[in-house]
C-alpha positions as CSV (number, residue, x, y, z in Angstrom):
1,M,80.1,5.4,-80.6
2,A,80.7,7.8,-83.3
3,P,77.8,8.7,-85.6
4,A,77.6,7.3,-89.2
5,W,79.1,9.6,-91.7
6,D,76.8,11.0,-93.3
7,P,77.0,13.3,-96.7
8,I,73.9,15.2,-96.8
9,K,75.4,17.0,-93.7
10,S,79.1,16.4,-94.3
11,A,79.8,16.1,-98.3
12,T,82.6,17.9,-99.7
13,G,84.5,18.0,-102.4
14,W,83.8,16.4,-106.0
15,A,81.3,13.9,-106.5
16,S,79.0,12.3,-109.4
17,F,76.3,10.2,-109.1
18,D,76.5,6.4,-110.9
19,R,73.1,5.3,-112.8
20,D,72.3,3.1,-110.3
21,G,71.8,5.8,-108.1
22,S,74.8,5.6,-105.8
23,C,77.6,8.1,-105.4
24,V,81.2,8.2,-104.1
25,F,82.3,10.6,-101.8
26,F,85.6,11.0,-99.9
27,E,85.7,11.5,-96.6
28,P,88.9,13.8,-95.4
29,A,88.8,12.9,-92.0
30,S,89.4,8.9,-92.7
31,R,90.9,9.5,-96.0
32,R,88.3,7.1,-97.3
33,L,86.0,6.8,-100.3
34,Q,82.3,6.1,-99.2
35,V,79.8,4.7,-101.6
36,W,76.7,6.0,-100.3
37,S,73.0,5.8,-101.7
38,R,69.9,7.5,-100.6
39,E,68.3,4.1,-99.6
40,T,71.0,2.5,-97.9
41,G,73.2,5.0,-96.5
42,V,77.2,4.3,-96.7
43,S,77.3,0.7,-98.2
44,D,80.8,0.5,-98.6
45,T,84.3,2.3,-97.9
46,L,87.8,2.1,-99.8
47,D,90.8,3.2,-97.9
48,L,93.0,5.9,-99.6
49,S,95.7,6.5,-97.0
50,R,98.6,5.2,-99.2
51,L,98.0,7.9,-101.8
52,R,99.8,11.1,-101.7
53,G,98.2,13.8,-101.6
54,L,94.5,14.4,-101.8
55,P,92.0,12.5,-104.6
56,D,90.5,15.0,-107.1
57,K,88.1,12.9,-109.0
58,W,87.8,9.0,-109.0
59,V,85.4,6.3,-110.3
60,L,85.1,2.6,-109.0
61,D,85.3,-0.2,-111.7
62,P,83.0,-3.7,-111.4
63,A,85.8,-5.1,-109.0
64,G,85.8,-2.6,-106.5
65,N,89.0,-1.2,-107.6
66,A,89.1,2.7,-107.6
67,W,90.7,4.7,-110.4
68,V,92.0,8.2,-108.3
69,V,93.0,11.4,-110.1
70,T,95.4,13.4,-107.8
71,G,96.8,16.3,-109.9
72,T,98.3,15.0,-112.9
73,T,98.5,11.7,-111.9
74,L,96.1,8.5,-112.6
75,Q,96.5,5.5,-109.7
76,R,94.5,2.3,-109.5
77,V,93.6,1.9,-105.5
78,A,92.7,-1.8,-104.8
79,P,90.0,-2.7,-102.4
80,D,92.5,-3.3,-99.6
81,G,94.2,0.0,-100.2
82,R,97.0,-1.2,-102.3
83,I,98.7,1.0,-105.1
84,G,98.2,-0.4,-108.5
85,P,98.9,0.9,-111.8
86,T,100.2,4.5,-112.2
87,F,99.7,6.6,-115.2
88,A,101.2,10.4,-116.0
89,L,98.6,12.7,-117.2
90,P,99.3,15.8,-119.4
91,A,97.3,18.0,-117.4
92,E,95.0,18.6,-113.8
93,V,91.5,17.0,-114.8
94,A,88.7,19.0,-115.0
95,D,85.9,16.3,-114.9
96,L,85.5,12.8,-115.5
97,A,82.3,10.7,-116.6
98,W,82.2,6.7,-117.2
99,D,80.4,4.1,-118.7
100,A,80.5,0.1,-117.9
101,R,83.4,0.1,-119.8
102,S,85.5,2.8,-119.3
103,F,86.2,6.3,-118.2
104,L,86.5,9.4,-119.4
105,L,88.7,12.5,-118.5
106,C,88.2,16.1,-119.5
107,F,91.3,18.1,-119.0
108,R,92.0,21.7,-117.8
109,G,93.2,23.7,-120.4
110,K,92.2,26.5,-123.0
111,E,90.8,24.6,-125.5
112,A,89.1,20.8,-124.7
113,Y,90.9,17.4,-124.6
114,L,89.8,14.3,-123.5
115,E,91.1,10.9,-122.7
116,R,89.1,7.5,-123.0
117,R,90.6,4.8,-120.8
118,D,89.7,1.1,-120.0
119,L,88.0,0.6,-117.1
120,N,89.7,-2.3,-116.1
121,T,93.1,-1.4,-117.0
122,G,93.5,2.4,-117.3
123,A,94.9,1.9,-120.8
124,L,94.3,4.6,-123.2
125,L,91.6,3.8,-125.9
126,W,91.5,7.5,-127.5
127,S,92.2,10.9,-127.3
128,A,90.4,13.9,-128.9
129,G,91.3,17.3,-129.3
130,P,94.8,19.6,-128.8
131,R,97.0,18.3,-126.0
132,P,97.8,21.0,-123.1
133,A,101.2,22.3,-123.2
134,K,103.4,21.4,-120.3
135,D,103.7,24.7,-119.2
136,E,100.2,25.9,-119.4
137,N,98.9,25.0,-116.1
138,D,95.6,26.1,-116.2
139,P,93.6,26.6,-112.9
140,L,90.0,26.7,-114.3
141,D,87.3,24.0,-115.2
142,R,86.7,25.4,-118.5
143,H,84.9,22.2,-119.9
144,H,82.8,19.1,-118.7
145,V,81.1,16.1,-119.9
146,T,78.4,13.4,-119.6
147,I,77.7,10.5,-121.2
148,P,73.9,9.6,-121.9
149,E,72.4,6.2,-122.2
150,D,73.2,5.9,-126.1
151,G,76.7,6.3,-125.3
152,R,77.5,9.4,-126.8
153,I,79.4,12.2,-125.2
154,L,78.2,15.5,-124.5
155,L,80.6,18.2,-123.9
156,S,80.1,21.7,-122.6
157,T,83.1,24.3,-123.4
158,G,83.3,28.1,-124.3
159,D,80.7,30.6,-123.4
160,G,77.5,29.1,-125.3
161,L,74.7,27.6,-123.9
162,N,75.1,24.5,-126.6
163,L,76.5,20.8,-126.3
164,L,79.2,19.6,-128.8
165,V,78.5,15.9,-129.3
166,L,81.3,13.6,-129.9
167,E,80.8,9.7,-131.0
168,P,82.1,7.0,-128.7
169,A,84.3,5.2,-130.7
170,K,86.9,7.6,-131.3
171,G,85.9,10.8,-129.9
172,E,85.2,12.4,-133.2
173,W,83.0,15.6,-133.5
174,Q,79.3,14.6,-134.5
175,E,77.4,17.6,-134.1
176,T,76.4,20.6,-132.0
177,I,73.2,20.5,-130.3
178,T,71.9,23.9,-130.4
179,F,68.8,25.3,-127.9
180,K,66.0,28.2,-127.8
181,L,65.3,29.8,-124.6
182,K,61.4,30.9,-125.3
183,G,62.0,30.7,-128.6
184,E,65.2,32.8,-128.7
185,R,68.9,32.4,-128.9
186,P,70.3,31.7,-125.5
187,P,72.7,34.2,-124.0
188,T,76.4,34.0,-124.0
189,L,77.9,33.1,-120.5
190,A,79.6,36.2,-118.9
191,L,82.5,33.9,-117.6
192,G,84.8,36.9,-116.5
193,G,88.0,35.1,-116.2
194,A,85.9,32.0,-114.3
195,G,85.4,28.3,-115.5
196,R,82.0,26.7,-116.0
197,G,79.8,24.9,-113.9
198,A,79.5,21.0,-114.1
199,L,77.2,19.3,-116.6
200,A,74.8,16.1,-115.7
201,W,72.6,14.0,-117.4
202,W,68.9,13.2,-116.2
203,L,68.5,9.2,-116.8
204,D,65.8,8.2,-119.1
205,H,64.4,11.8,-119.8
206,N,66.6,12.8,-122.4
207,V,67.8,16.2,-120.6
208,A,70.7,17.8,-119.7
209,V,71.4,20.0,-116.6
210,A,74.1,22.5,-116.7
211,A,75.3,24.4,-113.3
212,I,75.7,28.0,-113.9
213,P,76.4,30.8,-111.3
214,A,74.1,33.8,-111.4
215,A,76.7,36.3,-111.9
216,Q,77.5,34.4,-115.7
217,L,73.8,35.6,-116.7
218,P,74.0,39.1,-115.9
219,G,70.6,41.5,-116.4
220,R,68.3,38.4,-115.9
221,G,67.4,38.8,-112.2
222,L,68.7,35.6,-111.3
223,T,70.7,35.2,-107.9
224,G,72.6,32.0,-106.9
225,L,72.9,29.0,-108.8
226,V,71.1,28.5,-111.8
227,L,70.4,25.3,-113.9
228,A,70.2,25.0,-117.4
229,R,67.6,22.5,-118.3
230,M,68.5,21.2,-121.7
231,D,65.8,19.5,-123.5
232,L,67.6,17.3,-126.3
233,G,64.3,16.3,-127.9
234,T,62.7,19.6,-128.0
235,H,66.1,21.8,-128.4
236,E,64.3,23.8,-125.5
237,L,66.5,25.4,-122.4
238,T,64.8,26.6,-119.2
239,L,66.6,28.5,-116.6
240,L,66.0,27.2,-113.2
241,S,66.4,29.6,-110.3
242,T,67.4,27.8,-107.1
243,D,68.0,29.3,-103.7
244,A,71.5,27.3,-103.5
245,D,75.0,29.9,-103.2
246,E,76.5,30.1,-106.7
247,R,79.7,28.2,-105.6
248,S,77.4,25.6,-105.1
249,M,78.7,22.1,-107.2
250,L,76.1,19.9,-108.9
251,V,76.9,16.3,-108.5
252,G,73.9,14.9,-110.4
253,I,70.7,14.0,-110.9
254,L,68.5,11.8,-108.3
255,D,65.3,11.0,-108.3
256,G,64.2,14.2,-110.3
257,S,66.2,16.5,-108.3
258,A,69.4,18.0,-109.0
259,V,71.7,17.5,-106.0
260,L,73.9,20.4,-105.2
261,R,77.0,19.9,-102.8
262,R,76.8,23.4,-100.8
263,P,80.3,25.2,-100.5
264,Q,80.1,24.8,-96.5
265,G,79.5,20.9,-97.0
266,G,76.3,19.0,-97.4
267,L,73.9,18.0,-100.0
268,A,71.0,20.1,-101.3
269,F,68.1,19.0,-103.3
270,F,66.1,20.9,-106.2
271,P,63.5,19.4,-107.9
272,I,63.5,19.7,-111.8
273,P,60.4,20.3,-113.8
């Protein structure tokens, strides 16, 4: 009997933690989504073998359906693997976040463009920002989003270590949250033609965490992947060095640790002070 699939050893691709501590990974060998938690291991699976192409991003609704992004297509996949409603998207998706009733697509493009969709039907609730041109084809993930407990939308974009706040009803800009690094203005990221790392929310701590390759923070003696701890209460920014390869991806925050998906596969856990 083959051993059970274990994301700690084998996870690849994109994933993001839910508020209940579970995470849904895609296992390429079986073409299934695997619902996993640290306490119970794999608790459920969903067959994606009827999809054309490999999934890029996904989220499960309360009924166990999966909304799956593949390239510029959004599809609902039922628990038995049947393909349901399908929507054409204006560009590839850089990031995806969700709450109990909707999900948010953050698209690739020179400027941030977001769509909020109903979690049950996939219907477009609102869009914000300039819609990407059909011929833009931007390959970089320049923008990332996360949704705190209060429902506001936090957006990281551009080369600054600040957060744009959008109100949830219509996606209108509300404010820009700035931070201080040891009492001074934080550095500008040296993106150098690259995209930005992922953004995650630390539940019940009022803290956002952004992943930054050390190469984007030159002259500071940092190596590997750096985590920017952004305290929304004190407006303090802390740069945390990890021993992870800078190509690692931030999956989320679990039990006080940043969960990183390593480039060679598998997960690593880095405690956040």
